[in-house]
C-alpha angles and dihedrals in degrees: 000000000000091000091049091050092050091048092050091046091050091050090049094054094043093050091043092052091045093050091050088061092058118110136182135201134213120201150170125228132203134174145097136299135223140186140216123184145101094337111099122220093026117125125200096265102023090113104030120188130183116263128188138179152138137240145192118218126194114201115213091180138331091288107037130052139160120224133197110197137182121193129179136182143091130309120196140174137186133188140083139300118200087350092303120117117251135174139164140180126186145156116259134192115201124193122181143167112207141175113231119204121189121215089212131027108277134184129163109246095017118124092199096049102033103138142022145160115237147184129221135197137161145113133297150156131238128205125203143135122267120208119188120197109182092186091060092048089050089067091072102018114040092176097049121151097224099100121222105282123096115236135202120181143141123262128205104189127184115236140194108220125196137156152146133242151159126232136181141177123260097174144352092290105011131086137176130206146169123215144174118212135181133197123209100206114210090212135066103216104088093097093038088251107113105185088324097191095053113118147170113255125219090277093052093253116144116240114197135181105191134058136172094289100032112055134122109238124110133162124203134191134196118187153125129252136205116209132197122197121230129180129235109215115330122008112263113260119250091246091061092046094050091046092055 
């Protein structure tokens, strides 16, 4: 029993000391958005739009963090599909939870771990409006399967976010960074072209080209972020900071 008590007490103090070293960051993000999808002749940043957001980042250690991030702004695209002109522009809200892995040790406020490149990946959801115009689709697909009625509805689409970046300290609690992120959208309605070449054959059977995993819509962001360090519990001791 005495040994068990000592072991539990030792675990308590080790976990307590470890938790005191935990830090978190809050930040703001600003940049531009891009699109890639069914529209031909449209590059990632051919139709740039401002995008802004904020995030909370929990640091497990100097190499691994978890980030919750909310971005909002407009995404637009312009080009042709089947030689017919097509364009769209719409407001988008983007919510993600991502793991962030630093190439080097990094801590805000640390002189020995003051910069690093990093990669991110996770899961998310994206909200936007979808507007279907069957008459417009008829111009390049006379046998389309969209019916005749116009539709306007809201879409909440799952996404797979990932990206790369570089960050560095500019003070004891402030950091700056630049990053490039992409979103694989598991939905094909961002550009108002939901499987646009799908059609009904002569027997009335529906022929489709896209499914949940194979569709053509991507969103991309390029921006900078400003980060402020906060502490969870007690402030980390200098020995821990110097060690890391």
